[in-house]
N, C-alpha and C positions, 0 to 999 in steps of 0.2 A: 504494500500500500504506500502510495506517495502522497505526502502532505506538504502543501505550500503555505508558508505563513508570511503574511505581509506586515512587517513591523517586528523589530527585535528589542523592544523595551522589556520591562519585567514580565508583562502579560505574554508577549510572543515567546520569550525565552522560557518561561515556566510551562507554556503549552508544548514547546518542543521537548522539554524534559519529561513531562507527563505522557506524551505520545510515545517516546522511545521506551519509557519504563513499562507502559501498558502493552506495547506491541514492539518488542526488540527488533523484529524483522522489517519494520516500516522505515521509509526513507523520508527525512525531513529537510526541507530547504527554507532557510530564513533569509528574507530579504530585508535589508536595513539601509535606510537612506543616510544614516550617519556614518562617518568614516571610522569611528571608534567602536571597539567591542562594547557589548552592554555593560552598563556601570550602575552603581548604586545612586540613583537620582537624589535621595534624601541627603547625601553627603556632598552635594554641590556647594553648599555654603562653606564647607571646609576648604574646598579648592579656591573659592573666592578669597578667603582669609589667608590662604597660603599654608594652612595646617596640613593639608594633604595634597600630594602631587596627583595630577590627573591620572597617571598610570597606576596609582595606588587604590583606586576605587572601582576597579573592574570587578564584575561578578565572578568570572571564571578566567583562569589563565588561558593563554592562546592555545595551549595544547588540547584543551577541552573541546574546542571547536573542530579538532581533527579526528574526532572519534568516528568509527565507521557508521555510515547511514545518516550522517549529519553534514549539511553543507551550509555555509554562512556566506551569503552574498553581500559583502561589505560595500557600502556606498551605492547601492543599486536599488531602484524602486520599480514597481510595476507600471508598465505603460499600456498593456493590453491584457485582457482577460476574455477567453472564449468559454462560456459556461456549457455549451453544447458539446464541443469536442474536448473540453476540460484541458486547456493549456493556458499558460501565461507567458508573456514576454516581458523581459526586464529592460531597463533603460540602457543597459550595456549590450543588449543584443541577445542575451540568453533566452532560449525558448524551452520551456519545461512543461511536461504533462503532469496532471495531478488527479488524485481521487477525492481529496477533500481540500477545501480552501479555508484558511482561518485568517480573519482580519483583525490585526492588532495595531492599527495605525496611530493609536494614541491621541494626543491633543496638541494644540499650539497655544501659546500665551494669548490671553484675551486682549484684544486691542481696545484701548480706551476710545479711539477714534480711527475711522477708516479713511479720513480725508487727507491723510499725509501730514497731520499737524505734529506728529511725534517721530519723524523720520530723520531728524538731524543726527549727525555723529555725536556720540555721547549719550544716546538713549539705548538702553540695553534690556532686552527681554532676558528672562532667566528660565531656560527650560533644558538646555543641553550642556554637554561638557565644553563645547566651544564657547557658548555663552559665558560660562563661569570663568574660563581662562581669560576671555576678553575683558570681562568686568574686573578681574584681579589686576590686570596690567593697567587699566584705566585708573583704578583706585590708587595705585602707587603714586600717582602725581596729582591727585585731587585732594580737596579739603572738605567740600560740602557735597552731599548727595541728597537727591529726592527719591523716596521709595514710594512707588504707587501700589498700595495695598498692604494690609496688615495681617495677612494670613500667616500660618506657621512658617512656610518656606520664606515668605517675605521678611518676617521678623528675624529669622536666622540669618538671612542674607544681610539684613541691616546690622545685625550684631557683628557679622564678619567684617563689614565695612568700618564699624566703629573700632574694631580691633586694629585696623590699619590707620587709625588716627582721624577718621572722618566724622563730621557731624551729620547725622541722618534725620532728615525731615520726612515724616510718614504721612502720607495722604490717604485717609480712610473715609469712604462714603458713609459707613455706618456711624452710629452715635457712640460706639465703643470699640476698643481694640479686641481682636480675635472674636468676632461676634458669634461664630459657630462653636467655639470651644470654651467660652467663658459665660458666666452670668454677669449681670451689671455690677455686682459687688466684687467678684473676683477680677473683672476687667479693670476696674478703677484701681485696685491694688496693683495689678500687673503693670498698668501704665506708669505708676510712680516708680516701680522698680526699674523699668526701662528708661525712664527719663533721667535716672541717676547714671545711666550708661551712654550718654551723649545722643539719646533719641529726642526728637521734637515732634509732638503729635499735632496733626491738624485733622480733627474729627469733623464728619459731615462736610467733607471737602472733596471737590472734583477738580482734576486738571483740565484746563481748557485747551492749552496749546504750549508747545516748546518754542523758545525764541533764541536767536543766536545769529551772528554774522556768518560764520563757517562751521561752527559746532555749538552744541548746547551751552547757553550762558544763563538761561532763566526759564522757570516754569511758571506760567500764568494760570491762576485758578479761576473757576467760573464766577467766583465772587468778585473778581477783579484784582485781588491781591497777587503779589508775585514773590517767587523765592529765587534768589540768586544761587546758582549751583554749578558744579563742574560735571556732574553726571546724573543720570536718572535710571534707576533700576525698576523694571515693571514685573510685578508679581501679584497681579490682580485677578487670579483665576485662569482657567483654561477653557478652551472651546474644543469640543470633540471634532476630530477629523473623520468626516463621514463622506467625503467626495467619492471614494471608491464604492462604497455601499449604495450611494444614491445613484451613481452611474449604472450600477447593477440592478437597479429597481427594488432594492431591499427597503423595508419599512424603517424610517428614521424619525426620531422625534428630538429629544435632547442629545440622543446618541443613537447608535444602531440598535434597534429593538431585537431582543433575543428572548427565548423561552428559558425555562429553568435548567435546560441542558446546554445553554449557551449557543444554541443553533438559531440562525436568523430566519427570516420568512422565506428563504430559499433553501430547499433541502441540500445538505452536504456543504453548506457554507456557514461557518461559525464566527463569532466575534468575541473579543475579550479585551479588558483593559479600559483605558480612559475613553476609547471610541464607542464602547458598548453601554447600553442602558439597562441597568438592573435595579431592583427596588432600593438597594443600599447605595447606589452610585453617587459619589461626590467626587468631582474631578480631582486628580492628583493624589489619591490615596493609594499608597504603595501596597499595603496588605491586601486591599480589595482586589487590585489589579492582579496580584500574584495568585490569589485564590481563584479568580475567574479563569486565568490562564491554565491552571492545573486541571480545572474541570473541563474546559473547552478542549484542551489537548488530549485528555483521556478519552472523551466522547467522540472525538473526531476520528479516532482509529478503531472505533467499535463498529462491527458489522451487525451486531445483535442489539436492536433498540432496547430490549429488556435489560441489557447489561449496562446501559448508561447510568451515570450518577448525576443526581440533581445538584445544582449549586445552592449551597446554604448561605444566605446573606450574612455578611461579616459585620459586627458592630464596629462603627468607625472608632479608631483609636489614634490619639494624637499626643505626642510628647514634645514640648518646647525645649530645644537644646540650646540654651543660653546659659553661659557660666554664672553660677550663683542664683539661678532662678529654676525652680522645679515646678513644672506645670504638666499635669496629666489629665486628659479628658477621654473618656471611653463612653460610647453608646449615645443615648439620648439624654442630654443634660437639662432639657426642658427650661430654657432661659426665661420663658414667659410665666412659668409657675403654674401651669395648668394641671400637672399631675402631682400625686403625693410626693413629698420630698422631705429630707432631713438636711438642715443647713447648720454648719458650725463656722463661726467667724471669730477665730481666736487672734491673739496678738500677732503670731507668726504663721499661722496656718488657716487657710480657708478650705472648706470641704462642703460639697453638696452631693447627696445620694438620692437618686430618683427611682420610684417604682411605678409600675402600671396600677390602675385602679384595683386590680386583682392581687397585687402584691409582688409581682415579678420585678426583680431588680433590672432596670432597663439602661441605667447609665450613672456616671459619677464624674465629678471633676475635683481635683485636689491641687491647690497652689500653696507652695511654701514647704514642701517636704515629700517624702516617699513612704511615710508610715501608712500602712493599710492599702497601698496601691496594688500589690500583688494579690492580696486576698479579694479585694473589690473586683479586680479584673477577672479572676477565676469565677466569681459569683455572678457577674453580669450576664443576664439572659438565662441563667441556669438555676438561680436560687430564688425562693420566696421569703420576703421579709415580713415578719409578723408586725403588727402595729407597735408593740412594745420595743422591738429591735429598732425600728425606724425612730422611735422616740429616743432611745439610748444613744443613737448616732448623732443626735443634736448637741451632745455634751462632750467635754474633753475626756481623755482616758478610756475610750472605748476599746475593748479587747477584740481585735479584728479576727482573731482565730475562731470566734464564735460563728463567723460567716460559713466556714467550712463544714460546720455541724448542722447547718440549716437544712430544712427540707428542700428537695429539688423541685424546680418548677415543672408542672405537668400541663403542657399547652393543649393536649388532646389533638384535635384535628386542625386547630388554629396554628398558623405559621407566624410567629412574631418577627417583625422586621424592625429592629431598633433604628431610631433616627432616620426614617424614610419620609421626608417632607412630602405632603400631598397624598399620602397613602394611609389607609386604615392598617394600623400595625398588626391587626389580627386576621387580615384578609389573605386567603391563599393566593399564591403567585400563579396567575393563569398564563397559559401559553398564548402567543399570538394566534388569532383565529384564522387569519387569511394568509395564504401563500402568495407572495408577489410574483407577477409575470417576470421572467428572467430574459433579458435581451440576449441575442446570439453573440454579440460582440461588444466589447468595451474598449475604446481608445479615443483620445489619449487620457491618461490619468497622470497627473503631476504630483498631487499630494504635497505641494510646496507651502511653506509657511508664508502668511501675508507679510512678514517682516522682511525688509530688504536684506540680502545677504551681506555680511561684512567680511571682507577678506582679512585673514589674520595678519597682524603686524609682526614681521619676523625680526629677530635680532640681527642687525647689519653684520655682526661679526660672523654669523653663521652663513650668511649668503643665501642664495636661492630665491625662488619666487613661487607664486601659487601655493601649493601644499607641500613643496619640497622644503628642506632645511629643518630647523628646530626652533619652536617658539620658546623663548626664555625671557628672564628678567634679570635685572642687575644683581639680585640677591642669589642668583645661580639656580633657581628652580626651573627645571625643564618643563615645557608644556607641549603636549600632543605630538610627540616624536612619531614620525611615520617610518615604518620598517618595510622596505621593498621585498617582496616575495618573488623569487625566481620562478619562471615557468617550469613546470614539471613535465618533461617530455613523455614520461610513461603514462601520465594521466591525460595528457593532451589538453591541458588547461589553456585558455586564451591568455595572452600576455596582458599585463596591467594597462588599462586605458583611462583616459580622462575625458570621456565624451558623454558624461551623465548630465551635462547641462547645469551643474551646480558648482563648477570650478573645482571639482574633486579629482585627485589622482587616486584610483581605486586599485587595491591589491587583493584579489579574491583569495580567500582562505581555502587551501587544498583539503579535500576529503576524499572519501571512497565513492561518493556518488558521482556518476558520469552519465547524465542524461541530457547533454546539450544537443540541440539540433540546429545546425547552421544552414 
């Protein structure tokens, strides 16, 4: 069985792992538009600060991608899909047949404006390893930054910039910091802690445009106020990449609609990750994307429908990684206070534990420590909290070991979906009812980000142009070193080419799969 996976983020990579484990005889081809091997996206802020080198955050060593039955098409995207004959064509000319297609095209940074008002040099989206390295280099010679968005990744990027000596102005459309992971009380406390670390917050504020003669010099807000700055980092959420799915006639809403087996409205086509729409989907959640990929990959190689496994929605989990600040948020923390909850607001610790009306522990948030976090995490979605336990959680000195001894939640036929906005948390997850008509042929498909591509600035001492040479900084930290892979005459692999239209020099990773048709 041949599986083609479009996208090699954590969802696509996890799908490949699960497919190979469930069916060791299958052959998997991963298409990745990026030039680098899959990496831990949550660690990008460490690359921005310089704490981690780019080649130190890869998920697997290069040898992993050389295992039999796995091929990694680095720097290549799909430009043609024929669902009748079941073949795909890549941007570098490869033509492969497939039995199952899995779409894991991910997401791109949300654009605050599509009219080109934020395209000056000095405006940086943060989604890829190249984005992080670009931002690191720009920050080395900057003093003031504007951060668009106060989500988890944004605040960690902001903290990385403050560690490089910058003052960071945060623009947040909401009335509080981290609106999805905090309550009003914990958000106010968190804001004070961050302000002590060179953060300046502008709440209920929106950027109108970027100004500057040749590069960014000032960000103007819709209120008319302006902030003088040297760079702007954009981390205001993501938008699912559904262009491929739409061209194939698949049903899309906020993302690609899938059933509980991660199959789309076209039989044999699966989707996972930030591009897929599931009840617990919130863009950019690493754990959710990995869980979806594992289910999609396993089911894609299954010939027996009865052997497929359903995807169980994952309670969103967030941990803010800022030195000296401990914030953990899991599941539905119900900021509006509509559900039963226990709140403890101590001198150094804030805690809120939320249950459903029936007593199921559905979420919690803790700011200022780690006490009880492990026990609460194990209990979320699995334990029933009696009223007296919920009352005891309102005070200090609670023995969290009591949670392990509590009765387990028995949902019966109801399927709880923690933190699923717009859904009844007890309603079963239904399959899409209609199968979309599938066109015979799709082309072209670019899947490109709406952000203009920035060519990397190379160290002049290294020489070279395009993607040759080595990106580095005065401190000696190398960035995105390219390794040229020689053609393997026995495998008959094509020589490296640079015709993918993205300015990339691509070096395909060799594997045992040899199904090219030229």
